[in-house]
TIFI-952819 format. One record per atom (N, C-alpha, C): x, y, z. Coordinates in steps of 0.001 Angstrom, whole numbers, padded with zeros to 6 digits, always signed. Example, Ala and Ser with C-alpha at 12.3 -4.5 7.8 and 13.67 -1.06 7.14 Angstrom:
2
+013190-005690+007800 +012300-004500+007800 +013200-003300+007800 +012850-002250+007080 +013670-001060+007140 +012900+000030+007870 
//
This chain:
85
-004243-003918+084252 -004774-003089+083199 -004162-001702+083343 -003812-001132+082224 -003301+000232+082202 -004220+001069+081340 -004605+002217+081851 -005493+003120+081133 -004655+004196+080451 -004878+004405+079158 -004158+005425+078401 -005158+006292+077638 -005626+007395+078244 -006547+008277+077523 -005914+008829+076247 -006729+008978+075226 -006260+009525+073953 -007052+010780+073620 -006500+011627+072777 -007236+012837+072381 -008581+012487+071761 -009566+013337+071981 -010909+013082+071449 -010949+012995+069934 -010029+013664+069269 -010067+013669+067806 -009615+012325+067230 -009042+011450+068061 -008606+010134+067591 -009717+009131+067811 -009819+008164+066914 -010859+007158+067038 -010364+005855+066441 -010561+004770+067161 -010178+003446+066669 -011381+002733+066075 -012451+003472+065814 -013614+002881+065167 -014519+002101+066106 -014833+002635+067239 -015683+001925+068186 -014853+001086+069134 -015484+000107+069732 -014782-000779+070664 -014079-001854+069846 -012795-001964+070030 -012006-002922+069270 -011028-003615+070189 -010793-004869+069901 -009838-005631+070682 -008947-006422+069729 -007669-006438+070041 -006742-007303+069330 -006470-008488+070241 -006611-009678+069720 -006461-010891+070517 -005292-011711+069990 -004312-011961+070863 -003173-012797+070489 -003467-014203+070998 -003640-015126+070073 -004038-016487+070411 -002825-017344+070759 -003034-018431+071527 -001919-019311+071911 -001149-019894+070721 -001826-020044+069587 -001149-020608+068411 -000320-019576+067648 -000255-018339+068167 +000562-017304+067539 -000196-016380+066601 -001421-016735+066241 -002224-015883+065366 -002782-014705+066142 -003043-013625+065421 -003700-012459+065995 -005002-012254+065240 -006078-012050+065974 -007364-011720+065370 -007852-010438+066021 -008801-009798+065387 -009378-008571+065925 -010873-008779+066135 -011388-008134+067157 -012821-008123+067390 -013263-006671+067381 -014175-006355+066468 -014699-004995+066320 -016148-004999+066768 -016512-003982+067553 -017868-003927+068071 -018404-002508+067983 -019633-002391+067526 -020324-001113+067523 -021638-001323+068264 -022458-000317+068296 -023748-000489+068960 -024690-001368+068146 -024334-001644+066901 -025210-002430+066034 -024733-003854+065780 -023429-004118+065872 -022950-005459+065544 -021559-005709+066122 -021156-006970+066106 -019800-007368+066466 -019229-008181+065315 -017942-008085+065098 -017330-008778+063965 -015931-009257+064354 -015622-010498+064025 -014276-011025+064214 -013547-010908+062886 -012370-010325+062918 -011542-010159+061719 -010372-011118+061847 -010239-012028+060876 -009186-013040+060925 -008167-012906+059803 -008525-012189+058747 -007615-012064+057612 -006358-011311+058034 -005212-011915+057763 -003927-011397+058232 -003704-009946+057827 -003990-009598+056585 -003759-008234+056098 -004645-007224+056828 -005903-007561+057032 -006819-006653+057738 -006424-006503+059207 -006043-007625+059834 -005627-007570+061243 -004378-006714+061382 -003442-006859+060456 -002213-006059+060507 -002527-004572+060362 -003467-004236+059494 -003889-002838+059322 -004481-002301+060630 -005332-003095+061277 -005927-002676+062556 -004870-002562+063640 -003906-003464+063629 -002835-003409+064624 -001993-002150+064456 -001720-001792+063215 -000966-000567+062946 -001770+000661+063396 -003068+000663+063128 -003929+001762+063576 -003924+001870+065094 -003973+000727+065764 -003928+000721+067223 -002595+001265+067721 -001498+000860+067095 -000171+001349+067499 -000081+002864+067370 -000629+003407+066289 -000626+004864+066100 -001476+005554+067161 -002619+004980+067455 -003495+005536+068488 -002796+005493+069845 -002171+004390+070150 -001470+004241+071429 -000323+005243+071534 +000349+005524+070421 +001435+006506+070429 +000943+007906+070795 -000328+008199+070512 -000868+009527+070813 -001463+009587+072218 -001497+008456+072911 -002102+008400+074242 -001151+008942+075300 -001729+009308+076428 -000928+009728+077569 -000184+008521+078135 +000952+008769+078774 +001687+007687+079436 +000886+007231+080652 +001296+006120+081250 +000593+005610+082432 +000611+006639+083561 +001755+007276+083807 +001822+008263+084894 +001012+009514+084558 +001025+009938+083293 +000203+011085+082881 -001286+010750+083006 -001651+009527+082662 -003045+009083+082772 -003504+009126+084225 -002651+008628+085125 -002975+008640+086541 -003144+010073+087040 -002266+010964+086618 -002384+012370+087004 -003674+012993+086511 -004035+012687+085275 -005287+013203+084712 -006488+012703+085509 -006506+011411+085805 -007627+010845+086558 -007711+011448+087960 -006568+011624+088615 -006575+012247+089940 -007108+013677+089879 -006679+014409+088866 -007132+015783+088694 -008641+015830+088466 -009135+014920+087653 -010570+014878+087382 -011356+014536+088647 -010829+013617+089448 -011501+013259+090695 -011523+014436+091669 -010418+015166+091745 -010362+016326+092632 -011369+017387+092209 -011539+017562+090896 -012466+018564+090383 -013927+018167+090595 -014193+016875+090764 -015578+016404+090836 -015832+015543+092070 -015223+015899+093190 -015410+015073+094386 -016727+015313+095082 -017261+016506+094968 -018527+016744+095664 -019685+016288+094782 -020544+015549+095390 -021701+015033+094661 -022931+015279+095521 -023845+016030+095006 -025057+016306+095770 -026094+015263+095431 -026789+014817+096437 -027858+013848+096227 -029177+014513+096542 -030211+014135+095843 -031522+014726+096110 -031990+014363+097513 -032692+015280+098124 -033249+015030+099453 -034254+013900+099377 -034166+012995+100337 -035144+011901+100384 -036409+012405+101072 -037542+012035+100519 -038814+012490+101110 -039547+011346+101751 
//
């Protein structure tokens, strides 16, 4: 798995997955806090795939992502825990 953070102003519309099936078809699975939906229509899937490609183009590279995560960990390494009574 490769993590590619994207700018906050970008949104792919909730949790979405593009699934490439063994038979060569591509379907999309869209999920929100209220429902999940499988999209099978070729035109709609292609639109979602193009949206995903644009979003991915705005994401950090794998090495930039790793640097960001390391920086965030360094900034937040100390964690205080409440005293146990």
